[in-house]
MIZA-707604 format. One record per atom (N, C-alpha, C): residue in one letter; atom name; x, y negated, z negated. Coordinates in nm, 4 decimals, always signed. Atoms other than C-alpha are relative to their C-alpha. Example, Ala and Ser with C-alpha at 12.3 -4.5 7.8 and 13.67 -1.06 7.14 Angstrom:
- A/N/+0.0890/+0.1190/+0.0000
- A/CA/+1.2300/+0.4500/-0.7800
- A/C/+0.0900/-0.1200/+0.0000
- S/N/-0.0820/+0.1190/+0.0060
- S/CA/+1.3670/+0.1060/-0.7140
- S/C/-0.0770/-0.1090/-0.0730
This chain:
- M/N/+0.0522/+0.1749/-0.0250
- M/CA/+0.0315/-0.0568/+0.0086
- M/C/+0.0657/-0.0664/-0.0353
- T/N/-0.1289/+0.1731/-0.0669
- T/CA/+0.1354/-0.3660/+0.1081
- T/C/-0.0921/-0.0297/-0.1360
- P/N/+0.0768/+0.1464/+0.0851
- P/CA/+0.1043/-0.6259/-0.1699
- P/C/-0.1297/-0.0512/-0.0118
- G/N/+0.1902/+0.0938/+0.0013
- G/CA/-0.1846/-0.8250/-0.0348
- G/C/-0.1019/+0.1144/-0.0238
- R/N/+0.1110/-0.0737/-0.0069
- R/CA/-0.3904/-0.5257/+0.0347
- R/C/+0.0033/-0.0017/-0.1717
- I/N/-0.0030/-0.0464/+0.1341
- I/CA/-0.2490/-0.4523/-0.4012
- I/C/-0.1267/-0.1397/-0.0616
- A/N/+0.1030/+0.0898/+0.0526
- A/CA/-0.4049/-0.8390/-0.4218
- A/C/-0.1350/-0.0236/+0.0259
- K/N/+0.1290/+0.0037/-0.0185
- K/CA/-0.6920/-0.8210/-0.2695
- K/C/-0.0802/+0.1080/-0.0792
- L/N/+0.1057/-0.1118/+0.1072
- L/CA/-0.8053/-0.4963/-0.4307
- L/C/-0.0504/-0.0866/-0.1004
- L/N/+0.0153/+0.0408/+0.0545
- L/CA/-0.7323/-0.7065/-0.7251
- L/C/-0.1184/-0.0567/-0.0551
- L/N/+0.0875/+0.0820/-0.0645
- L/CA/-0.8751/-0.9750/-0.6639
- L/C/-0.2130/+0.0158/-0.0259
- A/N/+0.1277/+0.0347/-0.0350
- A/CA/-1.2114/-0.8500/-0.5613
- A/C/-0.0623/+0.1326/-0.1485
- L/N/+0.0816/-0.0263/+0.2066
- L/CA/-1.2366/-0.5701/-0.9583
- L/C/-0.0146/-0.1342/-0.0991
- V/N/+0.0379/+0.0928/+0.2045
- V/CA/-1.1996/-0.9043/-1.2074
- V/C/-0.0866/-0.0902/+0.1160
- L/N/+0.1065/+0.0125/-0.0351
- L/CA/-1.4980/-1.0531/-0.9412
- L/C/-0.1078/+0.0254/+0.0401
- L/N/+0.1489/-0.1277/-0.0773
- L/CA/-1.7443/-0.7270/-0.8441
- L/C/+0.0543/-0.0039/-0.1879
- A/N/+0.0666/-0.1120/+0.0842
- A/CA/-1.6650/-0.5830/-1.2297
- A/C/-0.0588/-0.1388/-0.1143
- P/N/+0.0856/+0.0477/+0.0973
- P/CA/-1.8214/-0.9023/-1.4057
- P/C/-0.1858/+0.0178/+0.0238
- L/N/+0.1363/-0.0138/-0.0670
- L/CA/-2.1146/-0.8639/-1.1929
- L/C/-0.0819/+0.1254/+0.0133
- G/N/+0.0243/-0.1696/+0.0444
- G/CA/-2.1243/-0.4986/-1.2354
- G/C/-0.0542/+0.0475/-0.2070
- L/N/+0.0763/+0.0676/+0.2000
- L/CA/-2.1776/-0.5951/-1.6735
- L/C/-0.0328/-0.0408/+0.0282
- F/N/+0.1095/+0.0664/+0.0070
- F/CA/-2.4161/-0.8009/-1.6207
- F/C/-0.0931/+0.0514/+0.0751
- Y/N/+0.0805/-0.1320/-0.0781
- Y/CA/-2.6001/-0.5514/-1.3867
- Y/C/-0.0366/+0.0628/-0.1369
- L/N/+0.0757/-0.0653/+0.1200
- L/CA/-2.5915/-0.3000/-1.6928
- L/C/-0.0350/-0.0882/-0.1359
- Q/N/+0.0734/+0.0383/+0.1014
- Q/CA/-2.6481/-0.5307/-1.8937
- Q/C/-0.1627/-0.0714/-0.0845
- N/N/+0.1459/+0.0770/+0.0211
- N/CA/-2.9658/-0.7172/-1.8270
- N/C/-0.0830/+0.1303/+0.0930
- A/N/+0.0712/-0.0556/-0.1020
- A/CA/-3.1048/-0.3987/-1.5889
- A/C/-0.1727/+0.0469/-0.0978
- G/N/+0.1002/-0.0994/+0.1214
- G/CA/-3.3257/-0.3014/-1.8740
- G/C/-0.1436/-0.1414/-0.0322
- T/N/+0.1183/+0.0502/+0.0425
- T/CA/-3.5152/-0.6521/-1.9155
- T/C/-0.0309/-0.0412/+0.1082
- R/N/+0.0857/+0.0195/-0.0912
- R/CA/-3.7968/-0.6967/-1.7572
- R/C/-0.0949/-0.2077/+0.0229
- V/N/+0.0346/+0.0961/+0.0835
- V/CA/-3.9610/-1.0565/-1.7449
- V/C/-0.1413/-0.0320/+0.1476
- D/N/+0.0252/-0.0073/-0.0630
- D/CA/-4.2662/-1.1503/-1.5641
- D/C/+0.0088/-0.1452/+0.1233
- L/N/-0.0512/+0.1200/-0.0678
- L/CA/-4.2369/-1.4336/-1.2292
- L/C/-0.1565/-0.0751/+0.0106
- V/N/+0.1232/+0.0933/-0.0078
- V/CA/-4.5223/-1.6802/-1.2671
- V/C/+0.0198/-0.1722/+0.1199
- F/N/+0.0420/+0.1289/-0.0692
- F/CA/-4.6107/-1.9830/-0.9873
- F/C/-0.0546/-0.0654/-0.1198
- R/N/+0.1029/+0.0060/+0.0276
- R/CA/-4.7686/-2.2320/-1.2254
- R/C/-0.0227/-0.1393/+0.0796
- L/N/+0.0743/+0.1323/-0.0482
- L/CA/-4.9576/-2.5916/-1.1050
- L/C/-0.0966/+0.0021/-0.1534
- P/N/+0.0936/+0.1094/+0.0978
- P/CA/-5.1705/-2.7917/-1.3181
- P/C/-0.0998/+0.0378/-0.0028
- G/N/+0.1904/-0.0737/-0.0548
- G/CA/-5.5030/-2.5793/-1.3855
- G/C/+0.0233/+0.1055/+0.0331
- V/N/-0.0037/-0.1239/+0.0008
- V/CA/-5.4055/-2.2719/-1.2567
- V/C/+0.1684/+0.0489/-0.0002
- A/N/-0.1088/-0.0820/+0.0572
- A/CA/-5.1001/-2.0112/-1.2573
- A/C/-0.0191/+0.1148/+0.1149
- W/N/-0.0032/-0.1104/-0.1030
- W/CA/-5.0374/-1.7198/-1.0028
- W/C/+0.1087/+0.1023/-0.0305
- Y/N/-0.0050/-0.0867/+0.1076
- Y/CA/-4.8735/-1.3911/-1.1416
- Y/C/+0.0730/+0.0453/+0.2027
- L/N/-0.0841/-0.0613/-0.1515
- L/CA/-4.5534/-1.3567/-0.8037
- L/C/+0.0092/+0.1477/+0.0073
- V/N/-0.0714/-0.1019/-0.0201
- V/CA/-4.3903/-1.0422/-0.9596
- V/C/-0.0881/+0.0092/-0.1983
- R/N/+0.0050/-0.1028/+0.1312
- R/CA/-4.5080/-0.8427/-1.3144
- R/C/+0.0734/+0.1122/-0.0340
- G/N/-0.0495/-0.0434/-0.0097
- G/CA/-4.2027/-0.6927/-1.4195
- G/C/+0.1132/+0.0201/+0.0787
- A/N/-0.1441/-0.1370/-0.0815
- A/CA/-3.9350/-0.7274/-1.2430
- A/C/+0.1712/-0.0626/-0.0587
- S/N/-0.1812/-0.0110/+0.1619
- S/CA/-3.5434/-0.7339/-1.3805
- S/C/+0.0310/-0.0712/+0.0411
- I/N/-0.1140/+0.1627/+0.0114
- I/CA/-3.3209/-1.0333/-1.4272
- I/C/+0.0605/+0.0554/+0.1467
- P/N/-0.0126/-0.0089/-0.1164
- P/CA/-3.1006/-0.9094/-1.1966
- P/C/+0.0216/+0.0236/+0.1552
- L/N/+0.0308/+0.0619/-0.1439
- L/CA/-3.3130/-0.8664/-0.9502
- L/C/-0.0709/-0.0957/+0.0875
- L/N/+0.0703/+0.1280/+0.0040
- L/CA/-3.4758/-1.2129/-0.9702
- L/C/+0.1325/-0.0347/+0.0572
- L/N/-0.0549/+0.0344/-0.0541
- L/CA/-3.1476/-1.3669/-0.9214
- L/C/+0.0991/+0.0812/+0.1451
- F/N/-0.0137/+0.0026/-0.0706
- F/CA/-3.0036/-1.1792/-0.6726
- F/C/-0.0919/-0.0253/+0.1538
- G/N/+0.1219/+0.0028/-0.1291
- G/CA/-3.3559/-1.2239/-0.4191
- G/C/+0.0252/-0.1661/-0.0213
- S/N/-0.0017/+0.1560/-0.0150
- S/CA/-3.2597/-1.6321/-0.5135
- S/C/+0.1513/+0.0204/+0.0614
- L/N/-0.0765/+0.0385/-0.1011
- L/CA/-2.9170/-1.6048/-0.4113
- L/C/+0.0016/+0.0523/+0.1425
- V/N/-0.0017/-0.0887/-0.1064
- V/CA/-2.9768/-1.3997/-0.1165
- V/C/-0.0786/-0.0792/+0.1130
- S/N/+0.0930/+0.1085/-0.1002
- S/CA/-3.2843/-1.6680/+0.0085
- S/C/+0.0837/-0.1241/+0.0028
- G/N/-0.1123/+0.1702/+0.0497
- G/CA/-3.0179/-1.9692/-0.1022
- G/C/+0.0697/+0.0297/+0.1365
- L/N/-0.0863/-0.0176/-0.0693
- L/CA/-2.7779/-1.8031/+0.1112
- L/C/-0.0671/+0.0035/+0.2147
- L/N/+0.0443/+0.0230/-0.1435
- L/CA/-3.0183/-1.7466/+0.4412
- L/C/-0.0468/-0.1441/+0.0066
- L/N/+0.0086/+0.1139/-0.0191
- L/CA/-3.1557/-2.1472/+0.3821
- L/C/+0.0467/-0.0693/+0.0697
- S/N/-0.1085/+0.0773/-0.0859
- S/CA/-2.8886/-2.2619/+0.4377
- S/C/+0.0539/+0.0367/+0.0556
- G/N/-0.0147/-0.0131/-0.0906
- G/CA/-2.7770/-2.0820/+0.6794
- G/C/-0.0245/-0.0345/+0.1407
- I/N/+0.0232/+0.0512/-0.0582
- I/CA/-2.9518/-2.1246/+0.9046
- I/C/-0.1191/-0.1424/-0.0298
- W/N/-0.0493/+0.0944/+0.0292
- W/CA/-3.0086/-2.4702/+0.8234
- W/C/+0.1375/-0.0769/+0.0720
- F/N/-0.0954/+0.0455/-0.0711
- F/CA/-2.6841/-2.5287/+0.8933
- F/C/+0.0767/+0.0524/+0.0513
- G/N/-0.0010/-0.0908/-0.1761
- G/CA/-2.6467/-2.2753/+1.2024
- G/C/-0.0296/-0.1019/+0.0664
- G/N/+0.0268/+0.0756/-0.0672
- G/CA/-2.8446/-2.5072/+1.3365
- G/C/+0.1084/-0.1233/+0.0904
- K/N/-0.0770/+0.1106/-0.0305
- K/CA/-2.6339/-2.8038/+1.3210
- K/C/+0.1303/+0.0880/+0.0328
- A/N/-0.0866/-0.1179/-0.0611
- A/CA/-2.3448/-2.5529/+1.3932
- A/C/+0.0127/-0.0442/+0.1308
- V/N/+0.0865/+0.0150/-0.1401
- V/CA/-2.4926/-2.5151/+1.7072
- V/C/+0.0117/-0.1375/+0.0935
- A/N/+0.0144/+0.0908/-0.1566
- A/CA/-2.5623/-2.8245/+1.8675
- A/C/+0.1740/-0.0609/+0.0065
- R/N/-0.1230/+0.0249/-0.0290
- R/CA/-2.1963/-2.9193/+1.7398
- R/C/+0.0533/+0.0346/+0.0893
- G/N/-0.0450/-0.1284/-0.0493
- G/CA/-2.1110/-2.6182/+1.9069
- G/C/+0.0390/-0.0282/+0.1948
- R/N/+0.0982/+0.0395/-0.1032
- R/CA/-2.3029/-2.7801/+2.2366
- R/C/+0.1294/-0.1287/+0.0754
- A/N/-0.0122/+0.1839/+0.0181
- A/CA/-2.1636/-3.1287/+2.1966
- A/C/+0.1268/+0.0096/+0.0758
- V/N/-0.1428/-0.0087/-0.0229
- V/CA/-1.8045/-3.0187/+2.2036
- V/C/-0.0055/+0.0746/+0.1075
- R/N/+0.0273/-0.0759/-0.0725
- R/CA/-1.8520/-2.8169/+2.4783
- R/C/-0.0199/-0.1216/+0.1446
- S/N/+0.0199/+0.1192/-0.0130
- S/CA/-2.0034/-3.1134/+2.6222
- S/C/+0.0986/-0.1209/+0.0821
- L/N/-0.0466/+0.0821/-0.0364
- L/CA/-1.7733/-3.3243/+2.5838
- L/C/+0.1642/+0.0713/+0.0924
- S/N/-0.0790/-0.0433/-0.0452
- S/CA/-1.4844/-3.1254/+2.6985
- S/C/+0.0419/+0.0019/+0.1495
- V/N/+0.0103/-0.0284/-0.0784
- V/CA/-1.6054/-3.0581/+2.9719
- V/C/+0.0071/-0.1688/+0.1055
- Q/N/-0.0715/+0.1740/-0.0485
- Q/CA/-1.5785/-3.4777/+3.0630
- Q/C/+0.0800/+0.0027/+0.0027
- I/N/-0.1854/+0.0371/-0.0233
- I/CA/-1.2445/-3.4732/+2.9598
- I/C/+0.0163/+0.0602/+0.1333
- A/N/-0.1061/-0.0994/-0.0411
- A/CA/-1.1611/-3.2183/+3.1564
- A/C/-0.0032/-0.0686/+0.1685
- A/N/+0.0769/+0.1003/-0.0991
- A/CA/-1.3906/-3.3765/+3.4706
- A/C/+0.1200/-0.1215/+0.0551
- L/N/-0.0790/+0.1658/-0.0980
- L/CA/-1.2238/-3.7082/+3.4253
- L/C/+0.1574/+0.0060/+0.0511
- E/N/-0.0625/-0.0490/-0.0901
- E/CA/-0.8572/-3.5449/+3.4114
- E/C/+0.0590/+0.0424/+0.1139
- D/N/-0.0135/-0.0908/-0.1776
- D/CA/-0.8907/-3.4124/+3.7570
- D/C/-0.0184/-0.1346/+0.0065
- E/N/+0.0365/+0.1561/-0.1137
- E/CA/-1.0182/-3.7810/+3.8778
- E/C/+0.1154/-0.0836/-0.0031
- L/N/-0.1527/+0.0585/+0.1143
- L/CA/-0.6777/-3.9389/+3.6428
- L/C/+0.1291/+0.0843/+0.1536
- A/N/-0.0680/-0.0700/-0.0575
- A/CA/-0.4848/-3.6639/+3.8797
- A/C/-0.0575/-0.0387/+0.1129
- L/N/+0.0161/-0.0364/-0.1316
- L/CA/-0.6188/-3.6906/+4.2025
- L/C/+0.0730/-0.2070/+0.0151
- A/N/-0.0445/+0.0776/-0.0796
- A/CA/-0.6018/-4.0842/+4.1908
- A/C/+0.1459/-0.0299/-0.0210
- R/N/-0.1132/-0.0147/+0.0434
- R/CA/-0.2534/-4.0312/+4.0911
- R/C/+0.0638/-0.0012/+0.1271
- V/N/-0.0103/-0.0037/-0.0558
- V/CA/-0.2116/-3.8510/+4.3357
- V/C/-0.0140/-0.0666/+0.1921
- E/N/+0.0617/+0.1234/-0.0780
- E/CA/-0.3834/-4.0986/+4.5993
- E/C/+0.1052/-0.1000/+0.0023
- R/N/-0.0875/+0.0782/-0.0758
- R/CA/-0.1490/-4.3564/+4.5409
- R/C/+0.1602/-0.0127/-0.0334
- N/N/-0.1570/-0.0040/-0.0472
- N/CA/+0.1490/-4.2216/+4.5281
- N/C/+0.0571/-0.0038/+0.1489
- S/N/-0.0194/-0.0119/-0.1545
- S/CA/+0.0505/-4.1088/+4.8787
- S/C/-0.0110/-0.0762/+0.1009
- A/N/+0.0629/+0.1505/-0.1180
- A/CA/-0.0673/-4.4271/+5.0187
- A/C/+0.1633/-0.1065/-0.0827
- S/N/-0.0986/+0.1943/+0.0452
- S/CA/+0.2440/-4.6552/+4.8061
- S/C/+0.0847/+0.0135/+0.1425
- P/N/-0.1298/-0.0536/-0.1158
- P/CA/+0.5618/-4.7089/+5.1000
- P/C/+0.0395/-0.0219/-0.0894
- S/N/-0.1737/+0.0067/+0.0353
- S/CA/+0.7959/-4.7194/+4.7834
- S/C/-0.0138/+0.1272/-0.0586
- S/N/-0.0501/-0.1545/+0.0795
- S/CA/+0.7315/-4.3686/+4.6997
- S/C/+0.1338/+0.0358/+0.1229
- I/N/-0.0973/-0.0811/-0.0956
- I/CA/+0.9718/-4.3191/+5.0352
- I/C/+0.0832/-0.0610/-0.0105
- E/N/-0.1739/+0.1187/+0.0223
- E/CA/+1.3500/-4.3884/+5.0049
- E/C/+0.0322/+0.0098/+0.1283
- A/N/-0.1277/+0.1037/-0.1406
- A/CA/+1.5284/-4.6068/+5.2517
- A/C/+0.0848/+0.1008/+0.0617
- P/N/-0.0897/+0.0096/-0.0016
- P/CA/+1.7453/-4.4418/+5.4663
- P/C/+0.1441/-0.0343/-0.0035
- G/N/-0.0952/+0.0925/+0.0395
- G/CA/+2.0907/-4.4497/+5.3251
- G/C/+0.0448/-0.0481/-0.1327
- S/N/-0.0193/+0.0207/+0.1079
- S/CA/+1.9674/-4.5432/+4.9559
- S/C/+0.0503/+0.1138/-0.0833
- S/N/+0.0217/-0.1342/+0.1438
- S/CA/+2.1115/-4.3530/+4.6697
- S/C/-0.0506/+0.0006/-0.0727
- T/N/+0.1576/+0.0120/+0.1307
- T/CA/+1.8234/-4.4881/+4.4076
- T/C/-0.0837/+0.0949/+0.0369
- P/N/+0.1173/-0.0268/-0.0301
- P/CA/+1.5303/-4.2857/+4.4105
- P/C/-0.0815/-0.1079/-0.0425
- A/N/+0.1311/+0.0790/+0.0662
- A/CA/+1.2279/-4.5044/+4.3912
- A/C/-0.0138/+0.0447/-0.1147
- T/N/+0.1130/+0.0129/+0.1509
- T/CA/+1.0534/-4.6208/+4.0606
- T/C/-0.0710/+0.0719/+0.0384
- E/N/+0.1494/+0.0691/-0.0331
- E/CA/+0.7498/-4.5053/+4.0403
- E/C/-0.0450/+0.0201/-0.1122
- E/N/+0.1173/+0.0558/+0.1214
- E/CA/+0.4765/-4.6688/+3.8579
- E/C/-0.0396/+0.1285/-0.1154
- T/N/+0.1076/-0.0727/+0.0097
- T/CA/+0.2455/-4.4509/+3.6293
- T/C/-0.0569/-0.0492/-0.1659
- T/N/+0.1488/+0.0195/-0.0158
- T/CA/-0.1105/-4.4970/+3.5514
- T/C/-0.0718/+0.0569/-0.1708
- D/N/+0.0098/-0.1197/+0.1062
- D/CA/-0.2043/-4.4003/+3.2021
- D/C/-0.1878/-0.0073/+0.0138
- F/N/+0.1350/-0.0049/+0.0420
- F/CA/-0.5742/-4.3015/+3.1104
- F/C/-0.0887/-0.1101/+0.0020
- D/N/+0.1207/+0.1255/+0.0592
- D/CA/-0.7390/-4.6459/+2.9920
- D/C/+0.0241/-0.0779/+0.1581
- E/N/+0.0255/+0.1406/-0.1223
- E/CA/-0.6156/-4.8775/+3.2787
- E/C/-0.1039/+0.1312/+0.1366
- L/N/+0.0769/-0.0071/-0.0072
- L/CA/-0.7918/-4.6612/+3.4550
- L/C/-0.2356/+0.0371/-0.0161
- I/N/+0.1149/+0.0095/-0.0372
- I/CA/-1.1675/-4.6730/+3.2972
- I/C/-0.0305/-0.1590/-0.0368
């Protein structure tokens, strides 16, 4: 076993041991789950165990938050993909503009007998916008 695997097993033991002890200590404890409004009350569950109620509330909270934040994450992912496509299109336009400018400029062609190459200007992306 690697030290990383041993550390993960110890961490799992440290986290799961108190949960197991909590379940063993409270599995026999039963409570009634009642929904009360002024003047009205409904029994939702009679004689439910406390660990079951806590597990149910944990799972329902995780599901609700997953649905809420999962939808937002999907929307953000779509926005990122859309912006990536726009950036790629603008980069293509920039490269095309550079190629067209270099092919059309007479300064890019060296004069015969000239020992120094022609200087090439660079255009920033911000200048094209």
